[in-house]
mmCIF file of the C-alpha atoms, coordinates in Angstrom:
data_MODEL
# 
_entry.id   MODEL 
# 
loop_
_atom_site.group_PDB 
_atom_site.id 
_atom_site.type_symbol 
_atom_site.label_atom_id 
_atom_site.label_alt_id 
_atom_site.label_comp_id 
_atom_site.label_asym_id 
_atom_site.label_entity_id 
_atom_site.label_seq_id 
_atom_site.pdbx_PDB_ins_code 
_atom_site.Cartn_x 
_atom_site.Cartn_y 
_atom_site.Cartn_z 
_atom_site.occupancy 
_atom_site.B_iso_or_equiv 
_atom_site.pdbx_formal_charge 
_atom_site.auth_seq_id 
_atom_site.auth_comp_id 
_atom_site.auth_asym_id 
_atom_site.auth_atom_id 
_atom_site.pdbx_PDB_model_num 
ATOM 1   C CA . UNK A 1 1   ? 0.000   0.000  0.000   1.00 0.00 ? 1   UNK A CA 1 
ATOM 2   C CA . UNK A 1 2   ? 2.767   2.477  0.946   1.00 0.00 ? 2   UNK A CA 1 
ATOM 3   C CA . UNK A 1 3   ? 4.698   1.618  -2.206  1.00 0.00 ? 3   UNK A CA 1 
ATOM 4   C CA . UNK A 1 4   ? 1.627   2.351  -4.343  1.00 0.00 ? 4   UNK A CA 1 
ATOM 5   C CA . UNK A 1 5   ? 1.251   5.781  -2.666  1.00 0.00 ? 5   UNK A CA 1 
ATOM 6   C CA . UNK A 1 6   ? 4.919   6.631  -3.202  1.00 0.00 ? 6   UNK A CA 1 
ATOM 7   C CA . UNK A 1 7   ? 5.557   5.079  -6.639  1.00 0.00 ? 7   UNK A CA 1 
ATOM 8   C CA . UNK A 1 8   ? 5.031   7.248  -9.718  1.00 0.00 ? 8   UNK A CA 1 
ATOM 9   C CA . UNK A 1 9   ? 4.685   5.931  -13.246 1.00 0.00 ? 9   UNK A CA 1 
ATOM 10  C CA . UNK A 1 10  ? 7.303   7.400  -15.594 1.00 0.00 ? 10  UNK A CA 1 
ATOM 11  C CA . UNK A 1 11  ? 5.550   6.712  -18.888 1.00 0.00 ? 11  UNK A CA 1 
ATOM 12  C CA . UNK A 1 12  ? 5.666   9.576  -21.407 1.00 0.00 ? 12  UNK A CA 1 
ATOM 13  C CA . UNK A 1 13  ? 1.956   10.260 -20.945 1.00 0.00 ? 13  UNK A CA 1 
ATOM 14  C CA . UNK A 1 14  ? 2.304   10.504 -17.175 1.00 0.00 ? 14  UNK A CA 1 
ATOM 15  C CA . UNK A 1 15  ? 5.299   12.808 -17.522 1.00 0.00 ? 15  UNK A CA 1 
ATOM 16  C CA . UNK A 1 16  ? 3.307   15.178 -19.757 1.00 0.00 ? 16  UNK A CA 1 
ATOM 17  C CA . UNK A 1 17  ? 0.389   15.209 -17.316 1.00 0.00 ? 17  UNK A CA 1 
ATOM 18  C CA . UNK A 1 18  ? 2.727   15.813 -14.367 1.00 0.00 ? 18  UNK A CA 1 
ATOM 19  C CA . UNK A 1 19  ? 4.386   18.656 -16.279 1.00 0.00 ? 19  UNK A CA 1 
ATOM 20  C CA . UNK A 1 20  ? 1.037   20.310 -17.035 1.00 0.00 ? 20  UNK A CA 1 
ATOM 21  C CA . UNK A 1 21  ? -0.488  19.892 -13.562 1.00 0.00 ? 21  UNK A CA 1 
ATOM 22  C CA . UNK A 1 22  ? 2.677   20.746 -11.650 1.00 0.00 ? 22  UNK A CA 1 
ATOM 23  C CA . UNK A 1 23  ? 3.376   23.843 -13.737 1.00 0.00 ? 23  UNK A CA 1 
ATOM 24  C CA . UNK A 1 24  ? -0.162  25.189 -13.420 1.00 0.00 ? 24  UNK A CA 1 
ATOM 25  C CA . UNK A 1 25  ? -0.276  24.839 -9.635  1.00 0.00 ? 25  UNK A CA 1 
ATOM 26  C CA . UNK A 1 26  ? 3.308   26.057 -9.169  1.00 0.00 ? 26  UNK A CA 1 
ATOM 27  C CA . UNK A 1 27  ? 2.593   29.192 -11.209 1.00 0.00 ? 27  UNK A CA 1 
ATOM 28  C CA . UNK A 1 28  ? -0.750  29.810 -9.451  1.00 0.00 ? 28  UNK A CA 1 
ATOM 29  C CA . UNK A 1 29  ? 0.938   29.486 -6.057  1.00 0.00 ? 29  UNK A CA 1 
ATOM 30  C CA . UNK A 1 30  ? 3.739   31.875 -7.004  1.00 0.00 ? 30  UNK A CA 1 
ATOM 31  C CA . UNK A 1 31  ? 1.222   34.413 -8.295  1.00 0.00 ? 31  UNK A CA 1 
ATOM 32  C CA . UNK A 1 32  ? -0.566  34.402 -4.931  1.00 0.00 ? 32  UNK A CA 1 
ATOM 33  C CA . UNK A 1 33  ? 2.659   35.883 -3.511  1.00 0.00 ? 33  UNK A CA 1 
ATOM 34  C CA . UNK A 1 34  ? 3.698   38.032 -6.473  1.00 0.00 ? 34  UNK A CA 1 
ATOM 35  C CA . UNK A 1 35  ? 0.265   39.599 -6.944  1.00 0.00 ? 35  UNK A CA 1 
ATOM 36  C CA . UNK A 1 36  ? -1.173  39.250 -3.446  1.00 0.00 ? 36  UNK A CA 1 
ATOM 37  C CA . UNK A 1 37  ? -3.657  42.106 -3.858  1.00 0.00 ? 37  UNK A CA 1 
ATOM 38  C CA . UNK A 1 38  ? -5.224  40.627 -6.990  1.00 0.00 ? 38  UNK A CA 1 
ATOM 39  C CA . UNK A 1 39  ? -4.710  36.861 -6.637  1.00 0.00 ? 39  UNK A CA 1 
ATOM 40  C CA . UNK A 1 40  ? -3.783  36.156 -3.024  1.00 0.00 ? 40  UNK A CA 1 
ATOM 41  C CA . UNK A 1 41  ? -5.031  37.693 0.201   1.00 0.00 ? 41  UNK A CA 1 
ATOM 42  C CA . UNK A 1 42  ? -6.739  40.561 -1.646  1.00 0.00 ? 42  UNK A CA 1 
ATOM 43  C CA . UNK A 1 43  ? -8.782  38.181 -3.781  1.00 0.00 ? 43  UNK A CA 1 
ATOM 44  C CA . UNK A 1 44  ? -9.705  36.056 -0.774  1.00 0.00 ? 44  UNK A CA 1 
ATOM 45  C CA . UNK A 1 45  ? -10.859 39.167 1.092   1.00 0.00 ? 45  UNK A CA 1 
ATOM 46  C CA . UNK A 1 46  ? -12.889 40.301 -1.936  1.00 0.00 ? 46  UNK A CA 1 
ATOM 47  C CA . UNK A 1 47  ? -14.819 37.030 -2.121  1.00 0.00 ? 47  UNK A CA 1 
ATOM 48  C CA . UNK A 1 48  ? -15.376 37.005 1.635   1.00 0.00 ? 48  UNK A CA 1 
ATOM 49  C CA . UNK A 1 49  ? -13.180 34.142 2.807   1.00 0.00 ? 49  UNK A CA 1 
ATOM 50  C CA . UNK A 1 50  ? -12.190 34.363 6.483   1.00 0.00 ? 50  UNK A CA 1 
ATOM 51  C CA . UNK A 1 51  ? -8.603  35.282 7.432   1.00 0.00 ? 51  UNK A CA 1 
ATOM 52  C CA . UNK A 1 52  ? -7.403  36.263 3.956   1.00 0.00 ? 52  UNK A CA 1 
ATOM 53  C CA . UNK A 1 53  ? -3.981  37.445 5.225   1.00 0.00 ? 53  UNK A CA 1 
ATOM 54  C CA . UNK A 1 54  ? -3.344  33.903 6.477   1.00 0.00 ? 54  UNK A CA 1 
ATOM 55  C CA . UNK A 1 55  ? -5.284  32.007 3.834   1.00 0.00 ? 55  UNK A CA 1 
ATOM 56  C CA . UNK A 1 56  ? -3.611  33.609 0.798   1.00 0.00 ? 56  UNK A CA 1 
ATOM 57  C CA . UNK A 1 57  ? -0.040  32.604 1.697   1.00 0.00 ? 57  UNK A CA 1 
ATOM 58  C CA . UNK A 1 58  ? -1.245  29.277 3.130   1.00 0.00 ? 58  UNK A CA 1 
ATOM 59  C CA . UNK A 1 59  ? -2.970  28.243 -0.094  1.00 0.00 ? 59  UNK A CA 1 
ATOM 60  C CA . UNK A 1 60  ? -0.131  29.659 -2.202  1.00 0.00 ? 60  UNK A CA 1 
ATOM 61  C CA . UNK A 1 61  ? 2.428   27.652 -0.228  1.00 0.00 ? 61  UNK A CA 1 
ATOM 62  C CA . UNK A 1 62  ? 0.494   24.419 -0.702  1.00 0.00 ? 62  UNK A CA 1 
ATOM 63  C CA . UNK A 1 63  ? 0.143   25.086 -4.423  1.00 0.00 ? 63  UNK A CA 1 
ATOM 64  C CA . UNK A 1 64  ? 3.883   25.698 -4.753  1.00 0.00 ? 64  UNK A CA 1 
ATOM 65  C CA . UNK A 1 65  ? 4.984   22.723 -2.645  1.00 0.00 ? 65  UNK A CA 1 
ATOM 66  C CA . UNK A 1 66  ? 2.529   20.253 -4.151  1.00 0.00 ? 66  UNK A CA 1 
ATOM 67  C CA . UNK A 1 67  ? 3.130   21.577 -7.664  1.00 0.00 ? 67  UNK A CA 1 
ATOM 68  C CA . UNK A 1 68  ? 6.873   20.969 -7.260  1.00 0.00 ? 68  UNK A CA 1 
ATOM 69  C CA . UNK A 1 69  ? 6.267   17.490 -5.824  1.00 0.00 ? 69  UNK A CA 1 
ATOM 70  C CA . UNK A 1 70  ? 4.125   16.616 -8.837  1.00 0.00 ? 70  UNK A CA 1 
ATOM 71  C CA . UNK A 1 71  ? 6.679   18.065 -11.269 1.00 0.00 ? 71  UNK A CA 1 
ATOM 72  C CA . UNK A 1 72  ? 9.426   15.902 -9.786  1.00 0.00 ? 72  UNK A CA 1 
ATOM 73  C CA . UNK A 1 73  ? 7.205   12.836 -9.374  1.00 0.00 ? 73  UNK A CA 1 
ATOM 74  C CA . UNK A 1 74  ? 7.539   12.752 -5.598  1.00 0.00 ? 74  UNK A CA 1 
ATOM 75  C CA . UNK A 1 75  ? 4.514   11.626 -3.593  1.00 0.00 ? 75  UNK A CA 1 
ATOM 76  C CA . UNK A 1 76  ? 2.260   12.647 -6.476  1.00 0.00 ? 76  UNK A CA 1 
ATOM 77  C CA . UNK A 1 77  ? -0.801  10.802 -5.194  1.00 0.00 ? 77  UNK A CA 1 
ATOM 78  C CA . UNK A 1 78  ? -0.503  12.455 -1.794  1.00 0.00 ? 78  UNK A CA 1 
ATOM 79  C CA . UNK A 1 79  ? 0.311   15.869 -3.303  1.00 0.00 ? 79  UNK A CA 1 
ATOM 80  C CA . UNK A 1 80  ? -2.921  15.853 -5.277  1.00 0.00 ? 80  UNK A CA 1 
ATOM 81  C CA . UNK A 1 81  ? -5.100  15.676 -2.146  1.00 0.00 ? 81  UNK A CA 1 
ATOM 82  C CA . UNK A 1 82  ? -4.477  19.258 -0.940  1.00 0.00 ? 82  UNK A CA 1 
ATOM 83  C CA . UNK A 1 83  ? -4.634  20.543 -4.519  1.00 0.00 ? 83  UNK A CA 1 
ATOM 84  C CA . UNK A 1 84  ? -8.001  18.908 -5.126  1.00 0.00 ? 84  UNK A CA 1 
ATOM 85  C CA . UNK A 1 85  ? -9.243  20.332 -1.835  1.00 0.00 ? 85  UNK A CA 1 
ATOM 86  C CA . UNK A 1 86  ? -8.059  23.823 -2.802  1.00 0.00 ? 86  UNK A CA 1 
ATOM 87  C CA . UNK A 1 87  ? -9.742  23.726 -6.195  1.00 0.00 ? 87  UNK A CA 1 
ATOM 88  C CA . UNK A 1 88  ? -12.997 22.289 -4.823  1.00 0.00 ? 88  UNK A CA 1 
ATOM 89  C CA . UNK A 1 89  ? -13.144 25.108 -2.270  1.00 0.00 ? 89  UNK A CA 1 
ATOM 90  C CA . UNK A 1 90  ? -12.389 27.608 -5.047  1.00 0.00 ? 90  UNK A CA 1 
ATOM 91  C CA . UNK A 1 91  ? -15.257 26.240 -7.135  1.00 0.00 ? 91  UNK A CA 1 
ATOM 92  C CA . UNK A 1 92  ? -17.643 26.267 -4.186  1.00 0.00 ? 92  UNK A CA 1 
ATOM 93  C CA . UNK A 1 93  ? -16.619 29.750 -3.037  1.00 0.00 ? 93  UNK A CA 1 
ATOM 94  C CA . UNK A 1 94  ? -16.685 31.492 -6.401  1.00 0.00 ? 94  UNK A CA 1 
ATOM 95  C CA . UNK A 1 95  ? -18.569 29.528 -9.022  1.00 0.00 ? 95  UNK A CA 1 
ATOM 96  C CA . UNK A 1 96  ? -21.707 28.594 -7.100  1.00 0.00 ? 96  UNK A CA 1 
ATOM 97  C CA . UNK A 1 97  ? -22.586 32.303 -6.937  1.00 0.00 ? 97  UNK A CA 1 
ATOM 98  C CA . UNK A 1 98  ? -22.135 32.491 -10.711 1.00 0.00 ? 98  UNK A CA 1 
ATOM 99  C CA . UNK A 1 99  ? -24.577 29.637 -11.122 1.00 0.00 ? 99  UNK A CA 1 
ATOM 100 C CA . UNK A 1 100 ? -27.189 31.431 -9.031  1.00 0.00 ? 100 UNK A CA 1 
ATOM 101 C CA . UNK A 1 101 ? -26.618 34.824 -10.683 1.00 0.00 ? 101 UNK A CA 1 
ATOM 102 C CA . UNK A 1 102 ? -25.878 33.991 -14.313 1.00 0.00 ? 102 UNK A CA 1 
ATOM 103 C CA . UNK A 1 103 ? -27.143 30.470 -14.965 1.00 0.00 ? 103 UNK A CA 1 
ATOM 104 C CA . UNK A 1 104 ? -25.632 27.115 -15.780 1.00 0.00 ? 104 UNK A CA 1 
ATOM 105 C CA . UNK A 1 105 ? -23.900 27.828 -19.105 1.00 0.00 ? 105 UNK A CA 1 
ATOM 106 C CA . UNK A 1 106 ? -22.243 31.051 -17.967 1.00 0.00 ? 106 UNK A CA 1 
ATOM 107 C CA . UNK A 1 107 ? -21.012 29.299 -14.808 1.00 0.00 ? 107 UNK A CA 1 
ATOM 108 C CA . UNK A 1 108 ? -19.521 26.494 -16.925 1.00 0.00 ? 108 UNK A CA 1 
ATOM 109 C CA . UNK A 1 109 ? -17.797 28.999 -19.176 1.00 0.00 ? 109 UNK A CA 1 
ATOM 110 C CA . UNK A 1 110 ? -16.358 31.037 -16.304 1.00 0.00 ? 110 UNK A CA 1 
ATOM 111 C CA . UNK A 1 111 ? -15.230 27.945 -14.387 1.00 0.00 ? 111 UNK A CA 1 
ATOM 112 C CA . UNK A 1 112 ? -13.517 26.071 -17.219 1.00 0.00 ? 112 UNK A CA 1 
ATOM 113 C CA . UNK A 1 113 ? -10.049 26.665 -15.776 1.00 0.00 ? 113 UNK A CA 1 
ATOM 114 C CA . UNK A 1 114 ? -11.113 25.469 -12.322 1.00 0.00 ? 114 UNK A CA 1 
ATOM 115 C CA . UNK A 1 115 ? -12.678 22.292 -13.735 1.00 0.00 ? 115 UNK A CA 1 
ATOM 116 C CA . UNK A 1 116 ? -9.568  21.641 -15.837 1.00 0.00 ? 116 UNK A CA 1 
ATOM 117 C CA . UNK A 1 117 ? -7.359  22.067 -12.776 1.00 0.00 ? 117 UNK A CA 1 
ATOM 118 C CA . UNK A 1 118 ? -9.568  19.676 -10.797 1.00 0.00 ? 118 UNK A CA 1 
ATOM 119 C CA . UNK A 1 119 ? -9.433  17.015 -13.497 1.00 0.00 ? 119 UNK A CA 1 
# 
């Protein structure tokens, strides 16, 4: 069981997927620090999440650390758990309001990046 959690397949397809997923989350995490007012604590405050000054760097750190782990193929299965949690919370916190305000199709359009990151 432990070996299955730790082992990562190194097939070309898996490497491409790891490159895409790791790069996206690494860049999103870095941007939460580089552009904190727009994408980090400032964004979290704007959408009404509690403790944005803590939550912005906290989420950004997890995205960076887990993104790097996925890029290097280290503990990839475990690294995906916090990332999936982050993106599910992002969808619930931001896209559910879009569904209520703008309807199903507009919500799908505006959340395409979030759904892609989740998958």
